[in-house]
C-alpha positions in Angstrom: -30.2 0.8 0.4 -30.4 -0.7 -2.8 -29.9 -4.5 -2.4 -27.6 -4.6 -5.4 -25.3 -1.6 -4.3 -22.1 -2.3 -2.4 -22.7 -1.3 1.3 -20.3 0.9 2.8 -18.9 0.0 6.4 -21.1 2.9 7.8 -24.5 1.6 6.2 -23.6 -2.0 6.8 -23.4 -1.3 10.5 -26.4 0.6 10.4 -28.4 -2.1 8.6 -27.0 -4.8 10.7 -28.1 -2.9 13.9 -31.7 -2.7 12.3 -31.4 -6.6 11.4 -32.2 -6.0 7.9 -28.8 -7.5 6.3 -29.4 -10.6 4.3 -27.0 -13.4 4.5 -25.0 -12.6 1.4 -24.5 -8.9 2.6 -23.4 -10.2 5.9 -20.8 -12.5 4.7 -19.5 -9.7 2.2 -19.3 -7.2 4.8 -17.6 -9.7 7.3 -14.9 -10.1 4.8 -14.7 -6.6 3.3 -11.4 -5.5 5.0 -9.7 -8.7 4.1 -10.9 -8.2 0.2 -9.8 -4.6 0.4 -6.4 -5.7 1.5 -5.8 -8.4 -1.1 -7.0 -5.8 -3.9 -4.7 -3.1 -2.4 -1.6 -5.2 -2.3 -2.2 -6.4 -5.9 -2.9 -2.9 -7.1 -1.2 -0.5 -4.9 -4.0 2.0 -5.4 -6.8 2.3 -2.9 -9.2 3.9 -5.4 -8.9 0.9 -7.8 -9.2 -1.4 -4.9 -12.6 0.3 -4.0 -13.6 -0.3 -7.7 -12.6 -4.0 -7.6 -14.7 -4.2 -4.4 -17.8 -3.0 -6.0 -17.4 -5.4 -9.0 -16.8 -8.3 -6.4 -20.0 -7.3 -4.7 -21.9 -7.2 -8.0 -20.8 -10.7 -8.8 -21.3 -12.0 -5.2 -25.0 -10.9 -5.4 -25.5 -13.3 -8.4 -24.2 -16.3 -6.3 -26.2 -18.7 -4.4 -24.5 -18.4 -1.1 -26.0 -21.4 0.2 -24.3 -23.5 -2.3 -20.7 -22.0 -1.4 -18.9 -24.3 0.7 -16.0 -21.9 1.7 -17.3 -18.5 1.3 -14.1 -16.6 2.4 -12.1 -18.5 -0.4 -14.8 -17.9 -3.0 -14.7 -13.9 -2.2 -10.9 -14.0 -2.4 -11.0 -15.7 -5.7 -13.5 -13.3 -7.2 -11.5 -10.2 -5.8 -8.2 -11.9 -7.3 -9.7 -12.1 -10.8 -11.2 -8.8 -11.1 -7.6 -7.3 -9.5 -5.7 -9.2 -12.3 -7.9 -7.7 -14.8 -7.6 -4.2 -13.3 -3.7 -4.7 -13.0 -3.3 -5.4 -16.5 -5.1 -2.1 -17.5 -3.0 -0.3 -14.8 0.1 -1.3 -16.5 -1.0 0.5 -19.6 -2.0 3.5 -17.6 1.4 3.6 -15.4 3.4 3.8 -18.9 1.8 7.0 -19.4 2.3 8.3 -15.9 4.5 11.4 -15.7 7.6 10.8 -13.4 7.9 8.0 -10.7 4.9 6.0 -9.7 4.5 5.3 -6.0 1.6 3.2 -4.3 -1.2 5.4 -2.7 -0.5 5.7 0.9 -3.1 4.7 3.3 -3.3 5.9 7.0 -3.7 2.8 9.1 -4.6 2.0 12.7 -1.9 1.2 15.3 -3.0 -2.3 15.3 -1.7 -2.6 11.8 1.9 -1.6 12.9 1.7 -3.8 15.8 1.2 -6.9 13.2 4.8 -7.2 11.9 3.6 -9.5 8.9 1.0 -7.2 7.9 3.1 -3.9 8.3 5.8 -5.5 6.3 3.3 -6.7 3.5 1.7 -3.5 2.9 5.1 -1.3 3.4 5.9 1.2 0.7 9.2 -0.5 0.2 7.6 -3.9 -0.4 4.8 -2.5 -2.5 7.5 -1.1 -4.9 9.2 -4.5 -5.2 5.8 -6.2 -6.0 5.6 -3.5 -8.9 8.5 -5.3 -10.5 6.5 -8.7 -10.8 4.1 -9.7 -13.7 0.6 -9.6 -12.8 0.1 -13.2 -12.2 3.2 -13.5 -10.1 2.2 -10.7 -8.0 -1.3 -12.3 -7.5 0.4 -15.5 -6.5 3.0 -14.1 -4.1 0.4 -11.9 -2.5 -2.2 -14.6 -1.9 0.5 -17.3 -1.0 2.9 -15.0 1.2 0.6 -12.4 2.8 -2.6 -14.4 3.0 -1.5 -18.1 3.2 -3.9 -19.1 0.6 -3.6 -22.7 -0.5 -2.0 -23.7 -3.9 -5.2 -25.0 -5.1 -7.3 -22.1 -4.1 -4.8 -20.0 -5.8 -4.9 -22.1 -9.0 -8.7 -21.6 -9.4 -8.3 -17.7 -8.9 -5.6 -17.3 -11.5 -6.5 -20.1 -13.9 -3.4 -22.2 -13.6 -2.6 -25.7 -12.5 -1.4 -26.1 -8.7 1.9 -27.2 -10.1 2.4 -24.3 -12.3 1.4 -21.8 -9.3 4.0 -23.6 -7.0 6.7 -22.8 -9.8 5.3 -19.1 -10.1 5.3 -18.8 -6.2 8.9 -20.1 -6.0 10.0 -17.8 -8.8 8.3 -14.7 -7.2 9.4 -15.4 -3.9 13.1 -15.6 -5.0 12.7 -12.4 -7.2 11.1 -10.5 -4.0 13.7 -11.8 -1.5 16.6 -10.5 -3.5 14.9 -7.0 -3.6 13.1 -6.6 -0.3 14.7 -5.1 2.8 17.3 -7.3 4.3 15.7 -7.0 7.9 12.4 -6.2 9.4 13.0 -3.3 11.7 10.9 -2.5 14.9 8.6 0.1 15.0 10.5 1.9 17.7 13.7 1.9 15.4 11.8 3.2 12.6 10.1 6.0 14.7 13.6 7.0 15.8 15.0 7.4 12.3 11.9 9.2 11.3 12.3 11.7 14.2 15.7 12.5 13.2 14.4 13.2 9.6 11.9 15.4 10.8 14.3 17.4 12.9 16.5 17.8 10.1 13.8 18.7 7.7 12.1 21.3 9.9 15.2 22.9 10.6 16.8 22.6 7.0 19.8 20.8 8.6 22.1 19.3 5.7 24.2 17.5 8.2 21.4 16.2 10.2 20.3 14.7 7.0 23.5 13.3 6.0 23.5 11.7 9.4 20.3 9.7 9.1 20.4 8.7 5.5 22.5 5.8 4.7 25.3 6.2 2.0 23.1 4.4 -0.7 19.7 5.7 0.2 17.3 6.1 -2.8 14.8 9.0 -3.0 11.7 8.4 -5.1 9.1 11.1 -5.3 5.6 11.0 -7.0 3.9 14.2 -8.3 1.7 12.6 -10.8 2.8 15.6 -13.2 0.6 17.7 -10.9 3.3 18.6 -8.2 6.9 19.1 -8.7 8.7 15.9 -8.0 12.2 14.4 -9.4 11.5 12.6 -12.6 13.7 9.6 -11.7 15.1 8.1 -8.5 18.2 9.8 -6.9 20.7 7.5 -5.2 23.4 8.6 -2.6 23.2 10.4 0.7 24.8 13.7 -0.8 22.6 14.0 -3.6 19.6 13.2 -1.8 20.3 15.6 1.2 21.0 18.6 -1.0 18.1 17.9 -3.0 15.7 18.0 -0.2 17.4 21.1 1.4 17.3 22.6 -2.0 13.5 21.8 -2.6 12.1 22.9 0.7 11.5 26.3 -0.3 12.4 29.9 1.2 13.6 30.0 4.8 10.6 32.0 5.8 8.0 29.2 4.9 6.8 27.1 7.7 7.7 23.5 7.2 6.3 20.8 9.5 6.5 17.0 9.6 3.5 15.5 11.5 4.2 11.8 12.5 1.6 9.4 11.5 1.4 5.7 10.7 1.1 5.1 6.8 0.7 1.6 5.5 1.3 0.1 8.9 4.8 1.9 9.2 6.0 5.2 10.7 5.6 8.0 8.3 5.7 12.0 8.0 2.7 14.2 6.7 4.7 17.1 5.4 3.1 20.5 5.6 4.0 24.0 4.0 2.3 26.8 5.8 0.0 24.4 7.3 -1.2 22.8 3.9 -0.6 19.2 3.3 2.3 19.1 0.8 2.9 15.3 0.7 3.3 12.1 2.6 7.0 10.7 3.4 7.3 6.9 4.1 10.9 5.5 4.7 12.7 2.2 4.6 15.0 1.6 7.7 17.9 -0.6 7.7 20.7 -0.5 10.5 19.0 2.5 12.1 19.5 4.4 9.0 17.1 5.5 6.0 17.9 3.5 3.0 14.6 4.3 1.0 12.7 7.8 1.0 9.2 7.5 -0.7 7.4 11.2 -1.2 4.0 11.1 -2.5 3.0 14.6 -3.5 0.6 13.6 -6.1 -2.8 15.3 -4.7 -4.9 12.4 -6.0 -3.0 10.0 -3.8 -3.4 11.9 -0.6 -7.3 11.6 -0.1 -6.8 8.7 2.4 -4.3 10.0 4.9 -6.9 11.7 7.3 -8.9 8.7 8.0 -7.9 5.3 9.0 -8.4 2.4 6.6 -9.0 -1.1 8.2 -6.4 -3.5 6.7 -6.1 -7.3 7.7 -4.8 -10.6 6.3 -7.4 -12.6 7.9 
């Protein structure tokens, strides 16, 4: 492996086994999942998060590791700065995006779902709320609320004073709290609602959909201009149910919903005649679905068949 190339997990493991990893590489690999999670929570895109990690790695290779007192904090700072740069670029890109934009869904390991704090922080519902923050607000909120980074470290990462960061954190927290789900439901509650949704979808049962959808449910779908999707969010159980049933295709088409865990929360991989059509993530409150997030854009479905390691630590 070229020493200046970012190590993949598999490559890193093989080098570790051979005892040929230098100390800088060892430190980077040890924190890779954390850095990816930071970048993903800030960007909502795994592809962009991977690019940020590559940039972080290249920057890290120029550092005298022995002179760095807190290596984790230093790596998080680099990742945050690179993510902020990319987030501002993505804002312009999203303005030209066709239809609604949803975060890229990630297949996650069961231990992510068991970590309530982590599962909520990467949930589709919260990730969408984070989209309403400014880049700096999002960085401050993610670092403070999800990763419990100290204010002085956040200040160094975003180029603000600690006092300013405290104000930004307070403002961002208030904004998010007003829009995030009112309660955190257990995985079993979410799975029960999802099972009801799955049965209704597979049988094209309009009443079954109405029974599991909350009256004020919101449907957001993302086709990226490649797959058909509703251009704007649809609100209301009746409208959403009719839209779903009407869009499920002909009665002879085989439709299946495979339960999975996406972004640490129960979800469905929807298949039409055996081919992946999209991923449905849900927001559940009081045992009913209040949010449906349907990702159909093929470019965002490349990471739903192999698990991604996420961590807050």
